[in-house]
C-alpha positions in Angstrom: -9.0 13.2 -15.9 -8.0 16.1 -13.7 -5.1 16.5 -11.4 -7.2 15.2 -8.6 -7.1 11.6 -9.9 -5.4 8.9 -7.9 -3.8 5.7 -9.1 -5.4 2.6 -7.5 -2.3 0.6 -7.0 -2.6 -3.2 -6.8 -6.0 -3.4 -8.5 -6.8 -5.0 -11.9 -9.3 -3.8 -14.5 -12.1 -6.4 -14.7 -12.6 -5.7 -18.4 -9.0 -5.9 -19.9 -7.3 -7.5 -16.8 -4.5 -4.9 -16.9 -2.7 -4.2 -13.5 -2.3 -0.8 -12.0 -4.2 1.1 -14.7 -7.3 2.2 -12.6 -7.6 5.8 -11.7 -10.0 7.3 -9.2 -11.3 10.8 -9.8 -13.1 12.0 -6.7 -14.8 15.1 -8.1 -17.1 13.4 -10.6 -17.0 10.1 -8.6 -15.5 7.9 -11.4 -13.0 5.1 -11.8 -11.4 4.7 -15.2 -9.0 2.3 -16.8 -6.2 4.1 -18.6 -5.6 1.0 -20.7 -9.0 0.2 -22.2 -11.1 3.2 -21.2 -13.6 1.3 -19.2 -15.2 3.5 -16.6 -17.5 3.2 -13.6 -19.4 5.5 -11.3 -18.8 5.2 -7.5 -21.2 5.9 -4.7 -19.6 7.6 -1.7 -20.6 6.4 1.7 -21.4 9.3 3.9 -21.2 7.2 7.0 -24.9 8.0 7.8 -27.3 5.3 8.8 -31.0 5.6 7.9 
C-alpha cells in the first residue's frame, strides 16, 4: 500500500479475526488486512441523492 493508507483502529478482519490489521487506502478505494491479505473494494458516498 502507499503512504496514503490509514489504519482502521478498533476493527477486526472478518476473515482471520485479527484486531487492528485493516488498512484503508483511499486512492484505489480498498481495505486490506495486513495479517491475512484479505482485501475489499469500497464505494465512496458522494452525498448525492438521485
